[in-house]
N, C-alpha and C positions, 0 to 999 in steps of 0.2 A: 111628424112632419115639420112643426115649428123648429125642433132643435136642428133638423138639418138645414132648414132655410137659413136660419140665423148664422150659422156656422159657414154656409156657401157664400152669404152676402158679406161676412166679415173678411173671409178670404179673399173674395173678388175686390175688395177695397183696401186690403193690406192693412187691416188694423190688427193690433193686439188685443188679446183678451182683456188686459189690463186696461186699455184704453177705452174699451166698452164698458168694463165694470165702474170705470170713475164717471163716464158720461151718465150712467144709470144710477150712480150712487150706491152701488152694492159692492161687496167684496169680490175679488177676482174668483174665489171658490164658489160663490153663488153664481156668478156668471158662467163658470164652467159647468156647473149643474144644469143651466139653461140649455147649453150646447150638447150635453150629453142626455138631455131628456129626463134626468133625476128631479127635476124642478121645472116649474114654469114661472115667467116672469109676471108681475101685476099687470093689469090694464094700463096703469101708467107708464110702465117701462115698455109694454108692448107698442103703445102708441109713440114713445120716444124712439124705439128701434124703427118703427115705420117711417116716421119723420126723417130720421137720420139717412136711412138708405133710399128714401123718394119711393117706397112701395105703400101698398095698403096693407091694413091689418089682416084683411081676409087673405091675402097672398100669404102673409107669414104664417098663418095657422092652416094653411091648405085648402081654403074654401074656393080658391081660384088659382090658376096657373098664369094668370094676368098680373104682372108686378105692378101696374098702375092703371087707373082709369083712364081710356083714352080721350084726350081733350078735345078732339076734332068732331065728336058727335054731339049734337044738340042735347041738352041736359034731360029733356024729356025721353030721350032714347037711350041715356046711359044707364048701365046697371048701377044699383046702389054701391057705394065704396065702403 
């Protein structure tokens, strides 16, 4: 799920794999492994990707289909992000 989502988000925002690799401080090949599912990013990289795309880490790893927490609901009613 993670591999599919980071590839989808990258294509939606028209980034090159090289740009994402530089943003994360990894080689292009390492980033390609993330998108192919042969390797997984570190927690630090996962958070950096979520921040860059404006989504939750739960969305990236497939725990939810909601890309971000809805800001209109009061904090007490919000699901944890």
